ZAVO-759243 format. One record per residue (C-alpha): residue number from 0; residue in one letter; z, y, x. Coordinates in steps of 0.001 Angstrom, whole numbers. Example, Ala and Ser with C-alpha at 12.3 -4.5 7.8 and 13.67 -1.06 7.14 Angstrom:
! residues 2
+-----+---------+---------+---------+---------+
| num | residuo |       Z |       Y |       X |
+-----+---------+---------+---------+---------+
|   0 |       a |    7800 |   -4500 |   12300 |
|   1 |       s |    7140 |   -1060 |   13670 |
+-----+---------+---------+---------+---------+
***
This chain:
! residues 133
+-----+---------+---------+---------+---------+
| num | residuo |       Z |       Y |       X |
+-----+---------+---------+---------+---------+
|   0 |       m |   84139 |  -11692 |  -20701 |
|   1 |       r |   84980 |  -14813 |  -22682 |
|   2 |       n |   88466 |  -13519 |  -23543 |
|   3 |       r |   87299 |  -10068 |  -24641 |
|   4 |       k |   88064 |   -9339 |  -28268 |
|   5 |       t |   86074 |   -7147 |  -30604 |
|   6 |       g |   86580 |   -6257 |  -34221 |
|   7 |       s |   85418 |   -3768 |  -36794 |
|   8 |       h |   87240 |   -1056 |  -38690 |
|   9 |       e |   86450 |    2221 |  -40441 |
|  10 |       l |   85714 |    4165 |  -37240 |
|  11 |       n |   83815 |    1612 |  -35170 |
|  12 |       k |   81773 |   -1421 |  -36164 |
|  13 |       d |   82117 |   -3092 |  -32731 |
|  14 |       s |   85523 |   -1902 |  -31591 |
|  15 |       s |   86841 |   -3307 |  -28315 |
|  16 |       r |   90226 |   -4845 |  -29101 |
|  17 |       s |   91286 |   -5449 |  -25508 |
|  18 |       h |   91148 |   -4042 |  -21998 |
|  19 |       s |   88832 |   -5801 |  -19516 |
|  20 |       i |   89536 |   -5991 |  -15790 |
|  21 |       l |   87201 |   -7340 |  -13101 |
|  22 |       m |   88829 |   -7805 |   -9688 |
|  23 |       i |   86721 |   -8310 |   -6568 |
|  24 |       y |   88399 |   -9358 |   -3314 |
|  25 |       f |   86807 |   -8587 |      55 |
|  26 |       i |   87510 |  -10255 |    3387 |
|  27 |       s |   85725 |   -9193 |    6549 |
|  28 |       e |   86165 |  -10722 |    9974 |
|  29 |       i |   85298 |   -9011 |   13237 |
|  30 |       t |   85650 |  -10600 |   16660 |
|  31 |       e |   86588 |   -8216 |   19473 |
|  32 |       a |   87450 |   -9324 |   22997 |
|  33 |       g |   87905 |  -12905 |   21834 |
|  34 |       h |   90298 |  -11991 |   18993 |
|  35 |       a |   89391 |  -12348 |   15359 |
|  36 |       i |   90436 |   -9385 |   13225 |
|  37 |       k |   90473 |   -9846 |    9461 |
|  38 |       r |   90480 |   -7012 |    6970 |
|  39 |       y |   91269 |   -7447 |    3323 |
|  40 |       g |   90432 |   -5272 |     362 |
|  41 |       k |   90022 |   -5372 |   -3375 |
|  42 |       t |   88255 |   -3374 |   -6021 |
|  43 |       y |   89038 |   -3213 |   -9717 |
|  44 |       f |   86576 |   -2341 |  -12450 |
|  45 |       v |   88528 |   -1565 |  -15598 |
|  46 |       d |   87214 |   -1015 |  -19121 |
|  47 |       l |   90026 |     338 |  -21261 |
|  48 |       a |   90028 |     -69 |  -25020 |
|  49 |       g |   90284 |    3308 |  -26720 |
|  50 |       s |   93375 |    4531 |  -28490 |
|  51 |       e |   93223 |    4912 |  -32235 |
|  52 |       r |   95234 |    6023 |  -35206 |
|  53 |       l |   95890 |    3419 |  -37897 |
|  54 |       k |   95662 |    6109 |  -40562 |
|  55 |       e |   92035 |    6814 |  -39615 |
|  56 |       s |   90852 |    3332 |  -38598 |
|  57 |       k |   92477 |    1653 |  -41624 |
|  58 |       s |   93064 |   -1487 |  -39546 |
|  59 |       t |   94881 |   -4350 |  -41259 |
|  60 |       g |   96395 |   -7696 |  -40378 |
|  61 |       g |   96364 |   -8735 |  -36729 |
|  62 |       m |   94447 |   -5598 |  -35770 |
|  63 |       v |   97561 |   -3519 |  -36493 |
|  64 |       k |   99473 |   -5328 |  -33743 |
|  65 |       e |   96485 |   -5116 |  -31382 |
|  66 |       t |   96241 |   -1373 |  -32011 |
|  67 |       g |   99926 |    -955 |  -31210 |
|  68 |       n |   99584 |   -2939 |  -27976 |
|  69 |       i |   96488 |    -990 |  -26889 |
|  70 |       n |   98113 |    2369 |  -27635 |
|  71 |       k |  101337 |    1347 |  -25847 |
|  72 |       s |   99533 |     257 |  -22673 |
|  73 |       l |   97467 |    3476 |  -22622 |
|  74 |       f |  100642 |    5522 |  -23126 |
|  75 |       i |  102378 |    3729 |  -20234 |
|  76 |       l |   99287 |    4208 |  -18030 |
|  77 |       g |   99407 |    7937 |  -18748 |
|  78 |       k |  103131 |    7985 |  -18017 |
|  79 |       v |  102618 |    6213 |  -14654 |
|  80 |       i |   99819 |    8590 |  -13653 |
|  81 |       s |  101972 |   11596 |  -14633 |
|  82 |       e |  104923 |   10340 |  -12583 |
|  83 |       l |  102695 |    9702 |   -9566 |
|  84 |       g |  101156 |   13167 |   -9840 |
|  85 |       d |  104405 |   15094 |  -10351 |
|  86 |       k |  104706 |   17265 |   -7239 |
|  87 |       r |  108363 |   18038 |   -7955 |
|  88 |       k |  109297 |   14359 |   -7488 |
|  89 |       r |  107314 |   13669 |   -4308 |
|  90 |       g |  109484 |   12394 |   -1505 |
|  91 |       l |  112382 |   11723 |   -3876 |
|  92 |       n |  111382 |    8075 |   -4467 |
|  93 |       p |  111191 |    8421 |   -8276 |
|  94 |       h |  111069 |    5450 |  -10627 |
|  95 |       i |  107467 |    4671 |  -11580 |
|  96 |       p |  107391 |    2519 |  -14768 |
|  97 |       y |  104731 |      12 |  -13602 |
|  98 |       r |  106532 |   -2922 |  -15237 |
|  99 |       d |  106489 |   -1390 |  -18700 |
| 100 |       s |  102966 |   -2710 |  -19311 |
| 101 |       k |  100833 |   -5636 |  -18118 |
| 102 |       l |   97989 |   -3192 |  -17474 |
| 103 |       t |  100008 |   -1004 |  -15104 |
| 104 |       m |  101517 |   -4051 |  -13372 |
| 105 |       v |   98021 |   -5357 |  -12579 |
| 106 |       l |   96814 |   -1917 |  -11446 |
| 107 |       m |   99963 |   -1053 |   -9464 |
| 108 |       d |   98252 |   -1458 |   -6059 |
| 109 |       s |   95396 |     799 |   -7110 |
| 110 |       l |   97481 |    3534 |   -8700 |
| 111 |       g |  100069 |    4126 |   -5994 |
| 112 |       g |  100170 |    4129 |   -2222 |
| 113 |       s |   97128 |    4969 |    -137 |
| 114 |       s |   94581 |    3719 |   -2671 |
| 115 |       k |   91645 |    5687 |   -3963 |
| 116 |       a |   90931 |    5755 |   -7683 |
| 117 |       i |   87985 |    7067 |   -9658 |
| 118 |       m |   88123 |    7488 |  -13417 |
| 119 |       i |   85134 |    7866 |  -15687 |
| 120 |       a |   85981 |    8717 |  -19278 |
| 121 |       c |   83923 |    8479 |  -22423 |
| 122 |       v |   85354 |   11146 |  -24709 |
| 123 |       s |   84478 |   12440 |  -28126 |
| 124 |       p |   83042 |   15958 |  -28411 |
| 125 |       a |   84394 |   16286 |  -31966 |
| 126 |       n |   86883 |   19090 |  -32605 |
| 127 |       a |   89123 |   16662 |  -34483 |
| 128 |       y |   89871 |   14817 |  -31193 |
| 129 |       a |   90126 |   17837 |  -28857 |
| 130 |       d |   93906 |   17457 |  -28446 |
| 131 |       e |   93498 |   13829 |  -27303 |
| 132 |       t |   90601 |   14603 |  -24998 |
+-----+---------+---------+---------+---------+
***
């Protein structure tokens, strides 16, 4: 957590200014009939920074660039998830834009293939944000 950035703006006093990813690698070894069998796995815990509008947050200086980077990576994540979930393109080997963002490049193994993913979202109940929620 030492690299995690926070900052304050009009909407949030302690705004997260970066995504945080915790990766845990698992290795298990089982011996059957004199042969060692190793299994490998990994789990990601991801805390995504929320998207925001500069007009409402009134961010200035370096926070403007951070906001743009956060919004871009969230947009690309949404794009990747949409491409993976598009039933019309299944089996056609469509291009999935994993490399368009560092976030999606890191999560590529978890998003595609035979992986399982669970998403928990913290969303605003305010009517003003209904279209984003």
